[in-house]
DSSP file (Angstrom, degrees, kcal/mol; ACC not computed):
  #  RESIDUE AA STRUCTURE BP1 BP2  ACC     N-H-->O    O-->H-N    N-H-->O    O-->H-N    TCO  KAPPA ALPHA  PHI   PSI    X-CA   Y-CA   Z-CA
    1    1 A M              0   0    0      0, 0.0     2,-0.4     0, 0.0     0, 0.0   0.000 360.0 360.0 360.0 122.8 -213.3   95.7   80.4
    2    2 A C        -     0   0    0      2,-0.0     2,-0.4     0, 0.0     0, 0.0  -0.865 360.0-167.2-108.0 140.2 -212.2   92.3   81.7
    3    3 A M        -     0   0    0     -2,-0.4     2,-0.4     2,-0.0     0, 0.0  -0.992   2.6-163.1-127.9 133.4 -209.5   91.8   84.2
    4    4 A Y        -     0   0    0     -2,-0.4     2,-0.5     2,-0.0    -2,-0.0  -0.915   2.3-162.5-116.7 141.4 -207.8   88.5   85.1
    5    5 A M        -     0   0    0     -2,-0.4     2,-0.5     2,-0.0    -2,-0.0  -0.987   4.5-162.3-123.5 127.0 -205.8   87.7   88.1
    6    6 A C        -     0   0    0     -2,-0.5     2,-0.5     2,-0.0    -2,-0.0  -0.926   3.6-170.5-108.9 128.2 -203.5   84.7   88.1
    7    7 A I        -     0   0    0     -2,-0.5     2,-0.6     2,-0.0    -2,-0.0  -0.972   4.9-163.9-118.3 119.5 -202.3   83.4   91.4
    8    8 A H        -     0   0    0     -2,-0.5     2,-0.6     2,-0.0    -2,-0.0  -0.907   1.0-162.7-106.5 121.2 -199.6   80.8   91.3
    9    9 A M        -     0   0    0     -2,-0.6     2,-0.2     2,-0.0    -2,-0.0  -0.896  12.5-146.3-100.9 121.6 -199.0   78.8   94.4
   10   10 A T        -     0   0    0     -2,-0.6     2,-0.3     2,-0.0    -2,-0.0  -0.522  14.6-159.6 -82.0 156.8 -195.7   77.0   94.4
   11   11 A S        -     0   0    0     -2,-0.2     2,-0.4     2,-0.0    -2,-0.0  -0.958   7.3-156.6-135.7 155.4 -195.4   73.6   96.0
   12   12 A K        -     0   0    0     -2,-0.3     2,-0.4     2,-0.0    -2,-0.0  -0.975  15.3-133.1-129.6 144.0 -192.6   71.5   97.4
   13   13 A N        -     0   0    0     -2,-0.4     2,-0.3     2,-0.0    -2,-0.0  -0.822  24.1-173.9 -95.9 135.9 -192.4   67.8   97.9
   14   14 A I        -     0   0    0     -2,-0.4     2,-0.5     2,-0.0    -2,-0.0  -0.940  18.9-131.1-126.2 152.5 -191.1   66.6  101.2
   15   15 A S        +     0   0    0     -2,-0.3     2,-0.3     0, 0.0    -2,-0.0  -0.889  30.0 167.5-105.0 131.0 -190.3   63.0  102.3
   16   16 A I        -     0   0    0     -2,-0.5     2,-0.0     3,-0.0    -2,-0.0  -0.956  37.6-101.9-134.9 156.3 -191.6   61.8  105.7
   17   17 A T     >  -     0   0    0     -2,-0.3     4,-2.5     1,-0.1     5,-0.2  -0.324  32.5-113.1 -72.7 161.5 -191.8   58.3  107.1
   18   18 A E  H  > S+     0   0    0      1,-0.2     4,-2.5     2,-0.2     5,-0.2   0.861 118.2  57.4 -62.7 -35.1 -195.1   56.5  107.1
   19   19 A D  H  > S+     0   0    0      2,-0.2     4,-1.9     1,-0.2    -1,-0.2   0.926 108.6  44.7 -61.4 -46.1 -195.0   56.7  110.9
   20   20 A V  H  > S+     0   0    0      2,-0.2     4,-2.6     1,-0.2     5,-0.2   0.918 112.1  53.3 -64.2 -43.8 -194.8   60.5  110.8
   21   21 A Y  H  X S+     0   0    0     -4,-2.5     4,-2.6     1,-0.2    -2,-0.2   0.921 109.1  48.8 -56.8 -45.9 -197.5   60.6  108.1
   22   22 A N  H  X S+     0   0    0     -4,-2.5     4,-1.5     1,-0.2    -1,-0.2   0.875 111.1  49.9 -64.5 -37.8 -199.9   58.5  110.2
   23   23 A K  H  X S+     0   0    0     -4,-1.9     4,-1.0     2,-0.2    -1,-0.2   0.907 112.6  47.0 -67.0 -41.2 -199.3   60.8  113.3
   24   24 A L  H  X S+     0   0    0     -4,-2.6     4,-1.4     1,-0.2     3,-0.5   0.898 108.3  56.2 -65.5 -39.4 -199.9   63.9  111.2
   25   25 A L  H  < S+     0   0    0     -4,-2.6    -1,-0.2     1,-0.2    -2,-0.2   0.853 102.9  56.1 -60.2 -35.9 -203.1   62.3  109.8
   26   26 A K  H  < S+     0   0    0     -4,-1.5    -1,-0.2     1,-0.2    -2,-0.2   0.825 114.1  37.8 -67.3 -31.7 -204.4   61.7  113.3
   27   27 A I  H  < S+     0   0    0     -4,-1.0     2,-0.3    -3,-0.5    -1,-0.2   0.547  92.7 105.0 -99.0  -7.4 -204.2   65.4  114.2
   28   28 A K  S  < S-     0   0    0     -4,-1.4     2,-0.1    -5,-0.1     6,-0.1  -0.547  72.6-124.2 -73.2 134.0 -205.2   66.8  110.8
   29   29 A R    >   -     0   0    0     -2,-0.3     3,-1.7     4,-0.2     8,-0.1  -0.420  22.0-112.0 -75.4 156.0 -208.7   68.2  110.7
   30   30 A N  T 3  S+     0   0    0      1,-0.3    -1,-0.1    -2,-0.1    -2,-0.0   0.867 116.8  38.1 -57.4 -40.9 -211.2   66.8  108.2
   31   31 A N  T 3  S+     0   0    0      2,-0.0     2,-0.4     0, 0.0    -1,-0.3   0.151 100.1 101.5 -97.8  20.2 -211.4   70.1  106.1
   32   32 A E    <   -     0   0    0     -3,-1.7     2,-0.1     4,-0.0    -4,-0.0  -0.872  61.9-141.4-112.5 134.0 -207.7   70.9  106.5
   33   33 A S     >  -     0   0    0     -2,-0.4     4,-2.2     1,-0.1    -4,-0.2  -0.407  32.1-108.9 -79.7 167.1 -204.9   70.4  104.0
   34   34 A F  H  > S+     0   0    0      2,-0.2     4,-2.7     1,-0.2     5,-0.2   0.873 121.5  55.4 -65.6 -35.0 -201.5   69.3  105.2
   35   35 A S  H  > S+     0   0    0      2,-0.2     4,-2.3     1,-0.2    -1,-0.2   0.924 108.7  47.1 -61.5 -43.5 -200.2   72.8  104.4
   36   36 A E  H  > S+     0   0    0      2,-0.2     4,-2.4     1,-0.2    -2,-0.2   0.884 110.6  53.0 -64.8 -38.3 -202.8   74.3  106.7
   37   37 A L  H  X S+     0   0    0     -4,-2.2     4,-2.7     2,-0.2    -2,-0.2   0.938 109.2  48.5 -61.1 -47.4 -202.0   71.7  109.4
   38   38 A F  H  X S+     0   0    0     -4,-2.7     4,-2.6     1,-0.2    -2,-0.2   0.910 111.4  49.9 -61.2 -42.4 -198.3   72.7  109.2
   39   39 A L  H  X S+     0   0    0     -4,-2.3     4,-2.1     2,-0.2    -1,-0.2   0.904 111.3  49.3 -62.5 -40.8 -199.1   76.4  109.5
   40   40 A R  H  X S+     0   0    0     -4,-2.4     4,-2.2     2,-0.2    -2,-0.2   0.922 112.5  47.1 -64.2 -44.1 -201.4   75.7  112.5
   41   41 A L  H  X S+     0   0    0     -4,-2.7     4,-2.4     1,-0.2    -2,-0.2   0.886 111.6  50.7 -66.0 -38.8 -198.7   73.6  114.2
   42   42 A L  H  X S+     0   0    0     -4,-2.6     4,-2.5    -5,-0.2    -1,-0.2   0.878 109.5  50.9 -66.5 -36.7 -196.1   76.3  113.5
   43   43 A K  H  X S+     0   0    0     -4,-2.1     4,-2.6     2,-0.2    -2,-0.2   0.914 110.3  49.2 -65.7 -42.4 -198.3   79.0  115.0
   44   44 A I  H  X S+     0   0    0     -4,-2.2     4,-2.3     2,-0.2    -2,-0.2   0.922 112.2  48.6 -61.6 -44.3 -198.9   76.9  118.1
   45   45 A Q  H  X S+     0   0    0     -4,-2.4     4,-2.5     2,-0.2    -2,-0.2   0.922 111.6  49.2 -62.9 -44.7 -195.1   76.4  118.5
   46   46 A K  H  X S+     0   0    0     -4,-2.5     4,-2.6     1,-0.2    -2,-0.2   0.925 112.1  47.8 -61.4 -45.8 -194.4   80.1  118.0
   47   47 A N  H  X S+     0   0    0     -4,-2.6     4,-1.9     1,-0.2    -1,-0.2   0.893 111.9  50.2 -63.0 -39.8 -197.0   81.1  120.6
   48   48 A T  H  X S+     0   0    0     -4,-2.3     4,-1.0     2,-0.2    -2,-0.2   0.916 112.4  46.4 -65.7 -43.6 -195.7   78.5  123.1
   49   49 A L  H >X S+     0   0    0     -4,-2.5     4,-0.7     1,-0.2     3,-0.6   0.912 111.4  51.5 -65.1 -42.6 -192.1   79.7  122.7
   50   50 A E  H >< S+     0   0    0     -4,-2.6     3,-0.7     1,-0.2    -1,-0.2   0.861 106.9  54.0 -64.5 -34.9 -193.1   83.4  123.0
   51   51 A K  H 3< S+     0   0    0     -4,-1.9    -1,-0.2     1,-0.2    -2,-0.2   0.763 106.5  53.2 -69.6 -23.9 -195.0   82.7  126.2
   52   52 A S  H X< S+     0   0    0     -4,-1.0     3,-2.1    -3,-0.6     4,-0.3   0.599  79.2 114.9 -89.3 -10.3 -192.0   81.1  127.7
   53   53 A F  T << S+     0   0    0     -4,-0.7    -3,-0.0    -3,-0.7    -4,-0.0  -0.389  88.7   9.0 -61.0 131.2 -189.6   84.0  127.1
   54   54 A G  T 3  S+     0   0    0     -2,-0.1    -1,-0.3     2,-0.1    -2,-0.1   0.531  92.3 120.3  78.6   6.1 -188.5   85.5  130.3
   55   55 A A    <   +     0   0    0     -3,-2.1     2,-0.6     2,-0.1    -2,-0.1   0.755  58.2  73.2 -75.7 -23.2 -190.0   82.7  132.4
   56   56 A W  S    S-     0   0    0     -4,-0.3     2,-1.2     1,-0.0    -2,-0.1  -0.827  77.1-143.7 -96.8 120.9 -186.7   81.7  133.9
   57   57 A D        -     0   0    0     -2,-0.6     2,-0.2     0, 0.0    -2,-0.1  -0.712  26.0-166.2 -86.3  98.1 -185.4   84.1  136.5
   58   58 A L        -     0   0    0     -2,-1.2     2,-0.1     1,-0.1    -2,-0.0  -0.572  17.1-127.8 -87.8 145.6 -181.6   84.0  135.9
   59   59 A S     >  -     0   0    0     -2,-0.2     4,-2.5     1,-0.1     5,-0.2  -0.468  33.3-106.8 -77.0 163.9 -179.1   85.4  138.3
   60   60 A E  H  > S+     0   0    0      1,-0.2     4,-2.4     2,-0.2     5,-0.2   0.880 122.2  53.1 -60.3 -37.0 -176.5   87.8  136.7
   61   61 A E  H  > S+     0   0    0      2,-0.2     4,-2.3     1,-0.2    -1,-0.2   0.918 109.5  47.1 -64.9 -44.2 -173.9   85.0  136.9
   62   62 A E  H  > S+     0   0    0      2,-0.2     4,-2.2     1,-0.2    -2,-0.2   0.916 112.9  49.4 -64.0 -42.8 -176.1   82.5  135.1
   63   63 A E  H  X S+     0   0    0     -4,-2.5     4,-2.5     1,-0.2     5,-0.2   0.921 111.1  49.0 -63.2 -43.9 -177.0   85.0  132.4
   64   64 A K  H  X S+     0   0    0     -4,-2.4     4,-2.7     1,-0.2     5,-0.2   0.913 109.9  52.4 -61.6 -43.0 -173.3   86.0  131.9
   65   65 A E  H  X S+     0   0    0     -4,-2.3     4,-2.0     1,-0.2    -1,-0.2   0.897 110.6  47.7 -60.7 -41.7 -172.4   82.3  131.6
   66   66 A I  H  X S+     0   0    0     -4,-2.2     4,-2.1     2,-0.2    -2,-0.2   0.941 113.8  45.9 -65.6 -47.4 -175.0   81.7  129.0
   67   67 A W  H  X S+     0   0    0     -4,-2.5     4,-2.6     1,-0.2    -2,-0.2   0.870 111.8  51.2 -67.4 -36.6 -174.0   84.8  126.9
   68   68 A V  H  X S+     0   0    0     -4,-2.7     4,-1.5    -5,-0.2    -1,-0.2   0.919 110.5  50.7 -63.9 -41.9 -170.3   83.9  127.1
   69   69 A G  H  < S+     0   0    0     -4,-2.0     4,-0.2    -5,-0.2    -2,-0.2   0.885 113.0  45.3 -61.5 -39.7 -171.1   80.4  125.9
   70   70 A I  H >< S+     0   0    0     -4,-2.1     3,-1.1     1,-0.2    -2,-0.2   0.923 113.2  48.7 -70.1 -44.9 -173.1   81.7  123.0
   71   71 A S  H 3< S+     0   0    0     -4,-2.6    -1,-0.2     1,-0.2    -2,-0.2   0.721 112.1  48.7 -71.9 -20.5 -170.5   84.3  122.0
   72   72 A T  T 3< S+     0   0    0     -4,-1.5    -1,-0.2    -5,-0.2    -2,-0.2   0.342  82.1 124.8-101.2   6.6 -167.6   81.9  122.1
   73   73 A R    <   -     0   0    0     -3,-1.1     2,-0.3    -4,-0.2    -3,-0.1  -0.354  59.8-126.9 -65.0 144.0 -169.2   79.1  120.0
   74   74 A N              0   0    0      1,-0.2    -1,-0.1    -2,-0.0    -2,-0.1  -0.697 360.0 360.0 -86.0 144.4 -167.4   77.9  117.0
   75   75 A G              0   0    0     -2,-0.3    -1,-0.2     0, 0.0    -2,-0.0   0.390 360.0 360.0 130.3 360.0 -169.3   77.9  113.8
């Protein structure tokens, strides 16, 4: 009995400037694809943002001002 598994990876093309490409190339590891690089950078960004949650000690007035501003935004 033979069993075959097909995995199809979709891909998307994106346009970046040569300057951005060169900067990404400098931080890309030798054995890393650009997709892997993007995933690594996104993980770093997510971890950095999560660590900063709650870091600012707001007064009740500041917090109310922020939430009123968010809830009254147009869009």
